C-alpha positions in Angstrom: 0.0 0.0 0.0 2.9 2.4 0.7 4.4 1.8 -2.7 1.0 2.1 -4.3 0.4 5.5 -2.7 3.7 7.0 -3.7 3.0 6.1 -7.3 0.9 9.2 -7.4 2.7 12.3 -8.8 3.4 13.7 -5.3 6.6 15.4 -6.3 6.5 15.7 -10.1 3.0 17.1 -10.0 3.9 20.2 -7.9 7.1 20.7 -9.9 5.2 20.9 -13.2 2.6 23.1 -11.6 5.2 25.6 -10.4 6.9 25.4 -13.8 3.6 26.3 -15.4 3.2 29.4 -13.1 6.8 30.5 -13.7 7.3 29.7 -17.4 3.9 29.2 -19.0 1.8 26.4 -20.3 4.0 25.4 -23.2 7.0 24.9 -20.9 4.9 22.9 -18.5 3.5 20.8 -21.3 7.0 19.8 -22.3 7.9 19.1 -18.7 4.8 16.9 -18.4 5.8 14.9 -21.4 9.2 14.4 -19.8 7.5 13.3 -16.6 5.4 10.8 -18.5 8.6 9.4 -20.0 9.9 9.2 -16.5 7.4 6.5 -15.7 9.5 4.2 -17.9 12.6 5.2 -15.9 10.8 4.4 -12.7 9.8 1.0 -14.0 13.5 0.4 -14.7 14.4 1.4 -11.1 11.8 -0.9 -9.7 12.8 -3.9 -11.8 16.5 -3.5 -11.1 16.0 -3.2 -7.4 13.5 -6.0 -7.3 15.7 -8.5 -8.9 18.6 -7.7 -6.7 16.7 -7.4 -3.4 17.0 -11.1 -2.5 20.6 -11.4 -3.9 22.4 -8.4 -2.4 22.5 -5.9 0.3 20.0 -3.0 0.0 22.8 -0.6 -0.8 23.7 -2.7 -3.9 20.1 -3.0 -4.9 19.5 0.7 -4.4 22.6 1.6 -6.4 21.6 -0.7 -9.2 18.1 0.7 -9.2 19.4 4.3 -9.4 21.8 3.4 -12.2 18.9 1.8 -14.1 16.9 5.0 -13.6 19.7 7.2 -14.7 20.5 5.1 -17.8 16.8 5.2 -18.8 16.6 8.9 -18.2 19.6 9.6 -20.4 18.2 7.4 -23.2 14.7 9.0 -22.9 16.1 12.5 -23.0 17.3 11.8 -26.5 14.2 9.9 -27.8 11.6 12.2 -29.2 8.3 10.4 -28.9 4.9 12.0 -29.3 2.1 11.3 -26.8 0.5 8.9 -29.3 3.5 6.6 -28.8 4.9 7.7 -25.4 1.8 6.9 -23.4 1.4 3.3 -24.7 5.2 2.8 -24.2 4.9 3.9 -20.6 1.9 1.6 -19.9 3.7 -1.3 -21.6 6.9 -0.7 -19.6 4.9 -0.6 -16.3 3.0 -3.8 -17.2 6.1 -5.6 -18.2 8.0 -4.6 -15.1 5.1 -5.7 -12.9 4.9 -9.1 -14.6 8.7 -9.5 -14.5 9.0 -8.6 -10.8 10.1 -11.6 -8.7 7.4 -13.3 -6.7 7.9 -14.7 -3.2 6.2 -15.2 0.1 4.2 -12.2 1.2 5.9 -10.5 4.1 4.2 -9.9 7.5 2.7 -6.6 8.6 4.7 -3.3 8.3 7.4 -2.5 10.8 7.6 0.8 12.7 9.6 3.5 10.9 11.9 5.9 12.8 10.5 9.2 13.9 12.6 11.2 11.6 11.3 9.3 8.5 8.5 11.6 7.5 10.3 14.9 8.3 13.3 13.6 6.2 11.0 12.8 3.3 9.4 16.2 3.4 12.8 18.0 3.6 14.3 16.0 0.7 11.2 16.4 -1.5 10.9 20.1 -0.8 14.6 20.5 -1.7 14.0 18.6 -5.0 11.0 20.8 -5.9 13.0 24.0 -5.3 16.1 22.7 -7.0 14.3 21.6 -10.2 12.1 24.6 -10.5 15.2 26.9 -10.1 17.3 24.9 -12.6 14.5 24.3 -15.1 15.5 27.1 -17.5 19.0 25.7 -17.7 18.0 22.0 -17.9 15.1 22.5 -20.3 11.5 21.4 -19.8 11.9 17.8 -20.9 14.9 17.0 -18.7 13.3 18.9 -15.8 10.2 16.7 -16.2 12.3 13.5 -16.3 14.3 14.4 -13.2 11.1 15.3 -11.4 10.2 11.6 -11.4 13.3 10.6 -9.3 11.7 8.0 -7.0 12.6 9.5 -3.7 9.6 8.4 -1.7 9.7 4.9 -3.3 13.4 4.5 -2.6 13.0 5.5 1.0 10.0 3.1 1.6 11.8 0.3 -0.3 15.0 0.6 1.6 13.3 0.7 5.0 11.2 -2.3 4.1 14.3 -4.2 2.9 16.3 -3.3 6.1 13.5 -3.9 8.6 11.5 -6.7 7.1 13.6 -8.3 4.4 13.7 -8.5 0.6 10.2 -9.8 0.2 8.8 -6.7 1.8 11.0 -4.5 -0.5 9.6 -6.3 -3.6 6.0 -5.8 -2.3 6.7 -2.0 -2.0 8.0 -2.0 -5.6 5.0 -4.0 -6.9 2.7 -1.5 -5.3 4.7 1.3 -6.8 4.3 -0.1 -10.3 0.5 -0.4 -9.8 0.4 3.2 -8.6 2.4 4.5 -11.6 -0.5 3.7 -13.9 -2.4 6.6 -12.3 0.8 8.7 -12.6 0.9 8.0 -16.4 -2.8 8.9 -16.7 -2.2 12.1 -14.9 0.6 13.3 -17.1 -1.0 12.2 -20.4 -4.1 14.2 -19.6 -2.1 17.2 -18.4 0.1 17.1 -21.5 -2.9 17.0 -23.8 -4.9 19.8 -22.1 -2.7 22.3 -20.4 -2.2 24.5 -23.5 -5.8 24.1 -24.6 -7.8 24.8 -21.4 -5.3 26.4 -19.1 -3.4 25.4 -16.0 -6.1 25.0 -13.4 -8.7 23.0 -15.5 -5.9 20.8 -16.9 -4.6 19.9 -13.4 -8.2 19.3 -12.2 -8.9 16.9 -15.1 -5.6 15.1 -14.7 -6.1 14.8 -11.0 -9.6 13.4 -11.4 -8.4 10.7 -13.9 -5.4 9.8 -11.6 -7.7 9.3 -8.7 -10.0 7.1 -10.8 -7.2 4.9 -12.0 -5.7 4.8 -8.5 -9.0 3.6 -7.1 -9.1 0.8 -9.7 -5.6 -0.3 -8.8 -6.5 -0.2 -5.1 -9.4 -2.6 -5.9 -6.9 -4.9 -7.5 -4.6 -4.8 -4.5 -7.4 -5.4 -2.0 -8.6 -8.3 -4.1 -5.3 -10.0 -3.9 -4.9 -9.6 -0.1 
């Protein structure tokens, strides 16, 4: 459930919103397209970490996941796909990653996280939002959008699950993340298609509504399997 929840655009959504306010709808649209491509990079992160979770220490698995995310980001920065192709590619990547994730015994209930966990997440995420919105003109909208999808929340949850409950728990977090990322992809495809046509507020409202509908459907899938 934790991984499923952080699949929502909790960081990338605010970043694109502030980019729209600072640089206009066209800039934000390009960033939203980059964020949509970032769903593919997040799938690469999840798959790399998941396959190493039971074979290596969490530091190795995390490093491999970050390398996979970085390699996918570099590749996607130089691949010019329109929404017609990018959205199906993102959905296919998420579906394949989910199907290829290792399966094992379901771990027991969640362990208690340290008190500093939530403040640390808030601090790191706020720093990322400020950094990317400040550097966006130099990075360009597409790369800013891609980097906005760095899986900070997911990485923290996965590492804590791995350390406190074992590799099976880490894999479950990542499987939840992949399910949650379907709503992420829906959010950014709607935002990309509407923001220049209808304006910032209506586009974000429509994208948020679709994301919540998809998230509800994926929640039903998770609950049905528990």
